[in-house]
N, C-alpha and C positions, 0 to 999 in steps of 0.2 A: 216731824210730821209738818205738813203745808193746813193752812188753815183757809177755807175760804170764806169770804166775808159775806153773809145774807141779806145782801142787796135786793132789792124790789125786782130785777132784772133775772135774778137767779131764780127768783117765785115764779116769775112769768115763764120763763123755760121750762121748768119743772112742771107747772101746768100743762102747759102745751104739750110735754111730752107723755102725762097720765092722759091727757085727753087722745092722743094718736094712738097709745097702746089699749086703752082700754074703749077703743070705739065701737059704736055697733058694726056687725058685718053689714059690709058693702056699703059703708061710707068711706070717701078718700082719705087716704092716710099720708096726704102732705100738711105740711104745716112752713110757716116760714116767720122769721123773727128779723124785722130788719129796722135800722137806724143808723144815726151818724156813726163814724170812728170816734171809739173812745167811750163808747156806752157801757163796756164791760160785757158785750156778746158773746164773745169768745171763753173768755174767764167761766162766765155762767153755764155755757155748754160743755165745757168740759167737765165741769165739776159734776152737771148732770149726767154726762157720758160716764162718768164713774160711777156715779152711785147707779145708773140702770143699766150698768154693762153695755151701752150704746157704741157703737163703730163709730169711729171721728177720726175725719178728715179735713185739712185744711187747704182749699184750692190754690195753687199759684199761677200766674199768669202765662206762663210758659207750658203748661201742662196740657195735653192731646188726650182724646177719649181714652187711649191707650194706659197713658199715664195714669189718668183717675181711677181705673180698673185695675192697674196693678198696685196702687196706694192701697186702696179699697181690701185687696188681698191681703197684703200686706198685715193691715190694721187686724183682720181675720185670723194672722197665721196659718194662711193658706199659699203654697206654690204655685204661681199661676203658670196655666198652661202655655201662653204666648199668644196665640191670636186674639182679637177683639171679640169675636162671638164666642169662643171656648171661655173666655174670663167672664164674659156678661153670665153666662149659664153659671160658671162657678159663683158669683157674687150671687144672683138671683138663689140658686141652689141653698147656700148657707144663710140667706136673709129667710126666706122661707122655712128652714130646719129651726134656724135658732130663735125665732119672734123678734130677736132684737132689732133696735131703732139703728138708723144711720143718720148721722149728723153731718151735713157739709157746709162746714165754715167757708167765707170768701164767694158764695156762689154768684155774684156777680161777675167772676171770671167765665162761667159758663154761660150766662146771656150771652156773650160775644159771639156763639155761634150755634145754629141749629140743631146742628150734629151732639153738641154734648146736651143742650137741653133735650132733645129726644133721647140720648142715652140715658139720663136720670128718669126719664120717663119709662124707658124700658125697665130699668132697675126696678123701679116700685112695682110694675103691674108684674112682671117675671119672677118677683121676690113674693107672690102672691099678696098683692097690694100692702108690701113691706112700711112699716111706719119711716118717713122719712121728713127729718127736720133741717130745713136752709135757713143758713144766717147769711145776710147780706146788709148792703146800705141803705139808706132811705127812699132811695128809687126803685128798688127791687120789685115791688109790685106792678108799677106803672110798665117796667120793661117786660116784665111776665106776660103783660096784657098779650104780646106779639104772639104768644103762642096758647091761641084757646083751649087746644086739649090739654094742655099741661096747667093752665092757669085754672081750669076748672076742678081740677082734681086737689086744689089747694082747701083743707077743712077750715086752717085758723089762718088769718094773716094778723100778726102780734108785733104793735108799735113797740121796740125798746122805748125803755122810759128817761128822761134827763136825770141824773143823780139828785136825790135829796138831801135835807140835813139826818134823816134817819139814817141814810145809806152811809153819809158822811162818818156819822157816830158808830156804824158796824165796821167801816174800815179801819177805824183810828187805831183800835186794839192791835191790827194787824200792822200796819206800815208805822207806826207810833205808838209802840208799846210801852214804854216806860214812862211815858208823859200823859196828865190828863189834860186834854185839849177843851177848853170851856166852848159852851155852846155858841155865843159870839163869834169865835173865829171859825168855828166849823161852818156857822151861816157864811160868815164872809168867804170862806172857800168853795162855797155851792153857790153863789152869786157869781163870782169871777171863773166859773169852770166850763161857761157856756155849755152844760149840761152831761157835761164829761166826766166819767167816774176815773177814768186815767188821769186827767189835770187835779182832781183831788186827792188821788194815791201819790201821786208826784210829789204835791206840795204837803200831806202829811209826814213822807219821808223827809223831805228838806228841816220840816218842824223838827222831827227828832234828832235830826243832826246838829240844828242849832241848839237844841235844849241839851245835848250832850257837853257842848263846846261851852255854853252857858251854866251847865249844872241847873237846869230849872226841872223843879218837880211836876209843874204844871204851868199852863200858856193858855194865855187870853188874847184878845186883839189889843189890847192896850201895852201888855208885855212885848207881842211881837212887832208892835211900832210901824216902822215906813220898811222894815226888811221886805226885799223884793220877794216875789211869789209867781209861780208859772200859769199863765194865761193861754199860752201857746199862742200868743202874737208874736210876730218877727221882732228882733231888737232893732232898736232905731239908733243910729250912727250919731254917736255926740259930737257931731262937727260945729 
């Protein structure tokens, strides 16, 4: 069984999902979680998708409108009919009938194109104001200002939060399960992570590997010493 760390951004996505699905009739049904890469947005959204039985698709740079609709229908376990208008009707019908939320990750790929943004608005409106959660990078709110009819339908703009010591403490049992990581080392990991949940997770896994080699049951900052840690910086040539 895969465990998901109960980090702050997971709670943010849960709250956004609850607000969307439980909103008063007539309120818009779009929400956007945005922030830098590595903040754990996708992991949090996947966990909430599983909990809430939401449909989840992760955009790719080469996707067209047809591809997006095909992928949503695949996630819905519905055989696509072929044309874009037919598939749009299928997606809208299923969202309206099921009441389930749609989560679109990497939504920045959509905002490269008027037609993609308008398609997602069509899905929202055609699905009976279906709840849709969008995940994107830090500048997503600014990018979406170009489409006023879309931007005005966003009920919640949710900035993803940088990793905290409490988050690192929640991640430790998952990525470093056999070792007790002291608070001073967790604080150090957070300081060098530039806010990234991913970097903290990578470093916890590295600590677990070193502990297995060294036979450590616990590790603090002094024990770790000057061993390297991942900061995301490109390595410099030692010439």
